[in-house]
C-alpha positions as CSV (number, residue, x, y, z in Angstrom):
1,M,3.3,26.4,25.0
2,H,4.7,22.9,25.5
3,L,5.9,21.3,22.3
4,P,5.9,17.5,22.4
5,D,9.1,15.6,21.6
6,E,8.7,13.7,18.3
7,D,9.5,10.3,19.9
8,K,7.0,10.7,22.7
9,V,3.4,9.5,22.4
10,E,0.9,12.3,22.8
11,N,-1.8,11.5,25.3
12,V,-5.3,12.8,26.1
13,C,-7.2,12.6,29.4
14,G,-10.8,11.4,29.5
15,I,-13.2,11.9,32.4
16,L,-16.0,9.4,32.2
17,I,-19.2,10.0,34.2
18,V,-21.6,7.1,34.1
19,E,-25.1,7.0,35.7
20,K,-26.3,3.5,36.6
21,E,-29.7,2.3,37.9
22,S,-28.5,1.9,41.5
23,E,-25.6,2.6,43.9
24,K,-24.8,-1.2,43.8
25,E,-24.5,-1.2,40.0
26,A,-22.2,1.9,40.1
27,L,-20.0,0.3,42.7
28,K,-19.8,-3.0,40.8
29,S,-18.9,-1.2,37.5
30,S,-16.2,1.0,39.3
31,N,-14.7,-2.2,40.8
32,A,-14.7,-3.8,37.3
33,M,-12.7,-0.9,35.9
34,K,-10.1,-0.5,38.7
35,E,-7.5,-2.7,37.0
36,C,-7.7,-1.0,33.6
37,P,-4.2,-0.3,32.4
38,R,-5.2,3.2,31.2
39,L,-7.1,4.2,34.4
40,I,-5.8,6.9,36.7
41,A,-8.7,7.0,39.2
42,V,-12.2,5.6,39.7
43,G,-14.9,6.3,42.3
44,T,-18.6,6.5,43.0
45,N,-21.1,9.0,44.3
46,G,-24.5,7.4,44.7
47,N,-25.6,5.7,41.5
48,T,-22.9,7.4,39.4
49,Y,-19.3,6.3,38.9
50,Y,-16.4,8.4,37.6
51,C,-13.3,7.3,35.8
52,V,-10.2,9.3,34.8
53,F,-8.2,7.7,31.9
54,I,-5.1,8.6,29.9
55,V,-4.9,7.2,26.4
56,P,-2.8,7.9,23.3
57,K,-4.2,10.7,21.2
58,D,-4.9,8.3,18.3
59,K,-7.1,6.2,20.6
60,T,-9.5,9.1,21.5
61,W,-12.3,7.1,19.8
62,W,-12.0,4.6,22.7
63,L,-13.1,7.4,25.1
64,E,-15.9,8.6,22.8
65,I,-17.7,5.2,22.4
66,P,-19.3,4.9,25.8
67,E,-21.0,8.3,25.4
68,A,-22.3,7.5,21.9
69,K,-23.4,4.0,23.0
70,P,-24.2,4.0,26.8
71,E,-25.8,0.6,26.4
72,I,-22.3,-0.9,26.2
73,L,-21.9,0.0,29.8
74,G,-25.5,-0.8,30.8
75,A,-25.8,2.9,31.7
76,K,-28.8,5.2,32.0
77,S,-26.5,8.0,30.8
78,V,-22.8,8.6,30.0
79,K,-20.9,11.8,29.7
80,M,-17.2,12.0,28.6
81,Y,-15.0,15.0,28.9
82,I,-11.8,14.9,26.9
83,T,-8.8,17.1,27.6
84,E,-6.8,17.1,24.4
85,E,-3.8,19.2,25.5
86,L,-2.6,17.2,28.4
87,V,-0.1,19.3,30.5
88,Y,0.6,16.7,33.2
89,P,1.7,14.0,33.2
90,E,3.9,14.4,30.1
91,E,4.4,10.7,29.9
92,Y,2.2,7.8,31.1
93,E,3.1,4.2,31.6
94,L,0.4,1.6,31.5
95,R,-0.4,-0.2,34.7
96,L,0.0,-3.8,33.4
97,P,-0.6,-7.0,35.3
98,E,2.3,-9.4,36.0
99,K,0.8,-11.9,33.6
100,K,-1.5,-11.1,30.7
101,S,-4.7,-13.1,30.3
102,E,-7.4,-13.9,27.7
103,V,-9.9,-11.5,29.3
104,S,-9.3,-7.8,30.0
105,P,-9.4,-6.7,33.7
106,C,-12.8,-5.1,33.1
107,G,-14.2,-8.4,31.8
108,S,-14.2,-7.5,28.1
109,H,-13.2,-10.2,25.6
110,C,-11.0,-8.7,22.9
111,S,-11.3,-11.8,20.7
112,T,-15.0,-11.1,20.2
113,C,-15.2,-7.3,20.6
114,P,-16.5,-5.5,17.5
115,M,-14.2,-2.6,18.2
116,V,-11.2,-4.6,17.0
117,K,-12.6,-4.5,13.4
118,E,-14.7,-1.3,13.6
119,N,-11.9,0.9,14.9
120,D,-8.8,-1.1,14.2
121,C,-8.5,-1.5,18.0
122,P,-5.3,-3.3,19.1
123,G,-7.1,-4.8,22.1
124,C,-6.4,-4.3,25.8
125,P,-2.8,-4.1,26.8
126,A,-3.5,-6.4,29.7
127,T,-4.5,-9.3,27.4
128,T,-2.8,-11.8,25.2
129,H,-4.8,-10.3,22.3
130,Y,-3.0,-7.0,22.4
131,K,-1.3,-6.0,19.2
132,L,1.3,-3.3,19.3
């Protein structure tokens, strides 16, 4: 059993499967997600797109929201699979843009997002709204 170092952030992996109305919508959504700082991979198969994320364990709620509220993604259905005991990679560095912006890479606006208050969300790390 791997025991985490106390100074390392423990991460989880989320595999998101989103069914959209059409192939075009699935492709558009996957392209919107491709610059997400927490994204490992994204792709489509017909009208479904798949995303693999790594997030800190205390942000697991971020992975759970789309399944509970598929309308947020404009989806017919959403399924999220979470791996809580991540074996590899042991550490993950966010993929951040050279310059932060007001709007997140996926198009979300942290300044008006209800998750900031509802879940004490620090915002997207790729934005100027991000709070450590």
